[in-house]
Each structure stands twice: as structure tokens, then as C-alpha cells.
C-alpha positions in Angstrom: -22.4 -65.0 -15.5 -21.0 -68.5 -16.2 -19.2 -69.9 -13.5 -16.8 -73.1 -13.5 -19.2 -75.2 -11.1 -16.2 -76.7 -9.4 -14.4 -78.2 -12.8 -10.8 -79.4 -12.2 -7.8 -78.5 -14.3 -4.9 -80.7 -13.6 -6.5 -82.3 -10.7 -7.3 -78.7 -9.1 -10.6 -77.3 -8.4 -10.9 -74.0 -10.3 -13.0 -70.8 -10.4 -16.0 -70.9 -8.1 -17.6 -74.4 -7.2 -20.9 -72.1 -6.2 -22.3 -69.3 -7.9 -21.9 -66.8 -4.9 -22.4 -63.8 -7.3 -25.7 -64.8 -8.5 -27.2 -66.6 -5.5 -30.8 -65.9 -4.7 -29.9 -66.9 -0.9 -30.4 -64.0 1.4 -27.5 -64.9 3.5 -25.2 -65.3 0.7 -26.4 -62.1 -1.0 -25.7 -60.2 2.3 -22.2 -61.7 2.9 -21.4 -60.8 -0.7 -22.7 -57.4 -0.4 -20.3 -57.0 2.6 -17.3 -58.4 0.7 -18.1 -56.1 -2.1 -18.4 -53.2 -0.1 -15.1 -53.5 1.5 -13.3 -54.5 -1.6 -14.8 -51.4 -3.4 -13.7 -49.1 -0.5 -10.2 -50.4 -0.7 -9.9 -50.0 -4.4 -11.1 -46.6 -4.1 -8.8 -45.8 -1.2 -5.8 -47.1 -3.6 -6.9 -44.9 -6.3 -5.2 -47.0 -9.0 -4.8 -46.5 -12.6 -4.1 -50.1 -13.7 -5.4 -53.1 -11.6 -4.2 -56.9 -12.0 -6.1 -59.4 -10.4 -4.2 -62.6 -9.8 -6.2 -65.6 -9.6 -9.1 -64.0 -11.5 -11.2 -67.0 -11.8 -14.5 -66.4 -14.1 -13.6 -62.7 -14.4 -16.0 -61.3 -12.3 -14.2 -58.5 -10.7 -12.0 -57.7 -13.7 -15.3 -57.2 -15.5 -16.6 -55.1 -12.9 -13.6 -52.6 -12.8 -13.8 -52.5 -16.3 -17.3 -51.1 -16.3 -16.3 -48.5 -13.6 -13.6 -47.2 -16.1 -10.5 -48.8 -14.7 -7.8 -50.3 -16.8 -8.2 -53.9 -15.3 -6.8 -57.2 -16.3 -6.8 -60.7 -14.7 -4.7 -63.9 -14.7 -5.3 -67.3 -13.6 -3.3 -70.6 -13.9 -6.3 -72.6 -15.5 -6.7 -72.1 -19.1 -10.4 -73.6 -18.6 -11.2 -70.9 -16.1 -9.6 -68.1 -18.3 -11.8 -69.4 -21.3 -14.8 -68.8 -18.9 -13.5 -65.6 -18.0 -13.0 -64.4 -21.7 -16.4 -65.4 -22.4 -18.1 -63.5 -19.4 -15.7 -60.4 -20.1 -16.8 -60.6 -23.9 -20.5 -60.6 -22.9 -19.8 -57.1 -21.2 -17.4 -55.7 -24.0 -14.2 -56.4 -22.3 -11.4 -57.5 -24.6 -10.2 -61.3 -24.3 -6.6 -59.8 -23.9 -7.5 -58.7 -20.5 -7.3 -62.5 -19.4 -4.4 -64.3 -19.6 -3.6 -68.1 -18.6 -0.7 -67.8 -16.1 0.2 -69.3 -12.5 0.9 -66.9 -9.7 4.1 -68.7 -9.2 5.3 -67.2 -12.7 4.4 -63.5 -12.1 7.1 -61.2 -13.8 7.4 -57.4 -13.2 7.4 -56.5 -16.7 4.2 -57.9 -17.6 2.1 -58.5 -14.3 2.9 -55.2 -12.4 0.1 -52.7 -11.9 -0.6 -49.9 -9.4 -2.8 -52.4 -7.5 -2.7 -55.9 -7.3 -5.6 -57.9 -6.2 -5.3 -61.4 -4.9 -8.7 -62.6 -3.4 -9.6 -66.0 -2.4 -6.4 -67.8 -4.0 -4.0 -68.6 -1.3 -6.2 -70.9 0.4 -6.0 -73.2 -2.7 -2.1 -73.3 -2.9 0.1 -76.0 -1.7 3.0 -73.3 -1.4 1.6 -70.0 -0.3 4.9 -68.3 1.1 6.1 -68.9 -2.5 3.2 -67.2 -3.8 3.7 -64.3 -1.6 7.2 -64.1 -2.8 6.0 -64.0 -6.4 3.6 -61.1 -5.4 6.4 -59.1 -4.0 7.7 -59.0 -7.3 4.8 -57.4 -9.0 3.4 -55.0 -6.2 4.6 -51.5 -7.0 2.1 -49.6 -4.7 -0.9 -51.5 -3.2 -1.8 -55.2 -2.7 -5.4 -56.2 -1.6 -5.3 -59.9 -0.5 -8.0 -61.8 1.0 -8.8 -65.6 2.3 -11.7 -67.2 4.0 -11.7 -66.7 7.9 -11.6 -70.0 9.6 -13.3 -71.5 11.5 -16.2 -69.2 10.4 -16.0 -70.0 7.0 -16.5 -73.7 7.3 -19.4 -73.3 10.0 -21.2 -71.2 8.0 -21.0 -73.8 5.1 -22.4 -76.5 7.7 -25.1 -74.1 8.4 -25.8 -73.9 4.8 -26.0 -77.6 4.7 -23.1 -77.7 2.3 -19.9 -80.0 2.4 -21.2 -81.7 5.4 -18.8 -84.9 4.7 -15.8 -82.5 4.7 -17.0 -80.7 7.8 -18.0 -77.6 5.8 -14.6 -77.2 3.9 -15.2 -76.0 0.4 -13.7 -78.2 -2.5 -10.3 -77.1 -3.3 -9.4 -75.4 0.1 -6.2 -76.8 1.4 -5.0 -73.8 3.7 -6.8 -72.5 6.4 -6.1 -69.3 8.4 -7.5 -67.2 11.4 -7.5 -63.4 10.9 -4.5 -63.4 13.3 -2.5 -66.2 11.6 -3.2 -64.5 8.3 -2.0 -61.2 9.2 1.1 -62.8 10.8 1.9 -64.6 7.6 1.3 -61.7 5.0 3.4 -59.2 7.4 6.4 -61.5 6.7 6.3 -60.1 2.8 4.2 -56.9 2.8 3.4 -54.0 5.2 -0.2 -54.6 6.4 -2.0 -51.3 6.6 -5.6 -52.2 7.4 -7.4 -55.5 8.3 -11.0 -55.7 7.2 -13.2 -58.5 8.3 -16.5 -58.8 5.8 -18.1 -61.9 7.1 -16.7 -64.7 6.6 -13.3 -63.3 5.1 -10.1 -61.5 6.1 -9.2 -58.9 3.8 -5.9 -57.0 3.9 -4.7 -53.7 2.4 -0.9 -53.8 2.1 1.9 -52.0 0.7 5.4 -52.9 -0.3 7.9 -53.2 3.0 10.5 -50.6 3.0 
């Protein structure tokens, strides 16, 4: 799978700076296995017919869901990373139409709603996460899975790996930082948080619309 490698679009780091999906590092493989397990379990729990991943990056999860038979699509603000997603998807038989360049702030119910909205590792990159959560409210019809790095664990593990030492372990492009408690508190203002999962080193929430 091709990754962005930390390229920038309009001055913002897009996609994955590090190939966590294809890494041979035993620690990375273990933590990605945990993330995959929890995400797969919540997708199954939701039982969706349609999935929209907001902030799909290079298209890894959308492509995986297509392999599993889901009607999945993805969007990302960066045309550069969507081009990579389309290339990755095409290698697995996924139509380029499954990926579209669009900002989370521009979500519209008619074109972006789905049974399950997935927004993983997006909010930490945003200057205005509250406006992004309000945008997600418009398109979540049933369930939302949303995750962010769990701090300070995330930065600490980067330091253990010897990464981003000069930035105290902060991954390039991460401008927001939440503990599990603070992230649950934030998201609870906009959605009903039904489950909290903590695959190391993330916080992953399974949510539904507020009544």
C-alpha cells in the first residue's frame, strides 16, 4: 500500500507520515492488531449496509471494507491524498468513485450520510474540532466510530521508538491532544457515547445520535 509519507497539502500534513499498516516493527504490528480488532468489532456491532469514512487518508480501511463486501466510501480534504487512495483502491478493484476530495467541515447530509460514519485519527489534526463534530452531527443517521491518539501515551510511545525526539514525541500534524477522559467529555456534547474502547495507544468511541 502506498502512503503519503508526510506530504503537505496547503501547508497541512496529510495521510500517514509512517507506514503503520505495513511496518515490520513488532511493537507497531501489535498495536495495529489491537486497533484493527476493536474497529472491526464495532463495525460488526453496528451492522451497517453503508459506511462513510471521513478523513480516509490513503484509503486503507475503505479498501478493506470493500473486500468484506460493504458499500464503503471515503472522503478527505486533500486531493493529493485522495489521488493516493484511488491508486491504492484501484489495485484492489475499488472504483475511484469511492473516494472524494472534501473537507470534514463541508459534510452534507444528502451526499455524505451513511449507516455508519467512521472518523479515525482526524480530529487531532484540526484547528477547530468542535466545528468538525457539528459537521458530523449532520451526517450521522445511526452510528459513529471516532478515535484519536490517547495522550500522553501516544507521544511517550513515539519517544520509546526514537521518533520525533525534537518535538517530544508529537507526530507531525498533530495539533490537538486529548486524554481518554477529556475526549469522551468533548464528544459527549455532540453524541451519545455508548462504548469507550482503548486499544493502545488510542481512544475509540462508539456513538449514536443524541435524542
